[in-house]
N, C-alpha and C positions, 0 to 999 in steps of 0.2 A: 480871466482869459475867455475870449469869445470864440466859439466855433461856428462855422458856417452851417446853417440848417440844411439838411438834405432836402432835395426836391420831393414834393409829395407824389410826383409822377415819375415812373421809370421809363415808360414807353408811350408813344402815341400809336394808336391803331386807327387807320383812316380808310373809310370805305368810299370809293369814288362813285359818283352818280349825279343825277339831277334831282332837285327837290320838287315835291308836288305829286299829287295822285296821278296826274296825267303821264308821268314817267314810270309809274310802278310796273314792275315785271318786264321792263324793256331791257334789251341786251346791254345797253350802256350803263345800266344800274346794277350790273352783276357784282361790282365791288361792294356796293351798299348792301346787297343781299348777303354777301359773305360776312360783312360786319354785323348785320342783324343776327346771323347764326352764332357769331361769337358772343354777342350780347345775351342771347337766349341761353347759351351754354354757361355763361357766367352769372346768370340770374339777375341781369339788370336790363333797364329799358332806356333807350335814347330819348330822353324827355327834357333834358336841361339845355337851354340855349346859352352857348358860350363860344367865343372865338368864331363867330359867324357860322356856327355848326350846331347840330343836335348832338349832345354829348351824354356820356355816362362814365362814371369811374368804377373800375372793377379791380379786384385782386385776382390775378390769374396765375396760379402757382405762387411763387414768391414775388412776382412782379406786380407793381401798381400801374395800371394801364388806363389811359384816357381814351375811350372810344369816341371817334368823331365822324359824323356824316356832314361834310361841308354843305352849307345852304347857298353857296355862291355860284352854283352851276359848275359843271364839269371843267370848263376851260379856265376857270379862275380858282380852282381848288387850292392852289398854292398859297393864296392870301391867308386863308384860315389856318393852314398847316404851319406856315411861317410864324404867324402870330402866337400860336400855342407853343411851338418849339422855342421861340424867343422867351416867352413868359416862364417856361419851366427849365430854360437853359439846357435843352436836350440837343445833342449832336445828331447829324443825319442818320447814323447807324441805329438810333433809338426811335426812328420813325418807320413804322411798317405800314405799307399801303396795299390795299386790295383793289385790283382793277380788272376790267374786261380786256380780252386780247383776241383780235380777229385772226391772228396768225396761228392760233391753236384750235384744234378740233373742239367741238362742243363738250364742255365738261373737263377738258384737259387742264392740267395745272403746270405752272412753271414758277418755281421759287428761286429768287435771285438775291444775292447780297447787295448788288448795285447793278447799274447798267444804263443803256439808252432807253428812251421813251418808246421806241418802236412805233412812232406815229400816234401814240395815245396822248391827246392834248392835256388831259388832267395830270399825267405823269410829267409831261414837259413843263407845265406851269409850276408844279411843285419844285422841280429842279431849278427853274429860273428864280423862284421866290426864296428858296433856302440856299441857293448858290452852290448846289452840289447834286451829283447824280448817285452819290454813295449812300443811298438809303435802301433798305430791304423792301422787296415787293413780292406779292403773290398774285400772279396773273392767272385768270380763269378764262378758258377758251369759250368764245361765243360762236365759233365757226366762220367760214368764209361767206361772202356774199353769194347767194344762189345763182345770180346772173351777172356777168362782167359789166353789163351796161347799167346795172342798178347803182344808184347813188349811195355812197358809203354812209352818209347821214341817215338815209332812209333805212338802211340795214341795221345800224346800231340803235336806232330809236324804235325799231319794230319790237313787238311783244313776243315773248316766248309762248309756244303752245303748251298745253298741260303736260304732255310727255317730256318736252324739253325742260320744263320747270323741275320735273323730278330729277333729271340728270344734273341740272344746276344745283339743286338742293344737296345732292350727294357730293358734288364737287365742293360746295360751300362747307360741308361737314369736314372734308379732308383739309380744306384751307384752314379751318379752325384748329385742327390737330397740328398742322404745320406751324401755325402762329404760336401755339403753346410751346413748341420746341424752340422757336426763335426767342420768345420771352425768357426762356430758361437758359439762353446762351448757346443753344445747340443748332445754329443755322445750317451747318454742314450736314447734320443728320436730316434736317427738314428738306434740304435740297436733294439729298440722295434718296430719301424715302418717298417724297411726294411729287417731284418734277417728272412729268410724263411727256 
């Protein structure tokens, strides 16, 4: 009798951002910064090219997690995510996404089981490509535009100051702890403890 082999991956952890050094430390790459913090905590590096992403496999608690930084640019992130989810036969609730959020104050966190994209085009593209909004996400605040007349694209692609980077690094560390709870099946605890 043959038994179906279990998937080698239990979760995808996806950090949203844009590839290339020109986008390093920009507000729109905050999701990628949180993913980097998770990789560092797990003792791995995002060096393998797979699913149009830089990836690393890690065991986080009891979960086997594929960390992914899509190289498709923010607005097409869903292509990479859908490809990996299909390959590993993972349902939406096993896809955790880190992203930036302009509606939250700098460094604020919002952990959700599912929900709308809130205007974040990377989240929207993931929902479109996997056919569901029911995937968990950890959103990290990048703050509102300083002037109403400023173009949103200019704001999200602006670089953090050194002081702001410290705040974001602290938020990324909290996002890592929230992710660990989610991988352990404790998303309600993560939402209650880390959403601000």
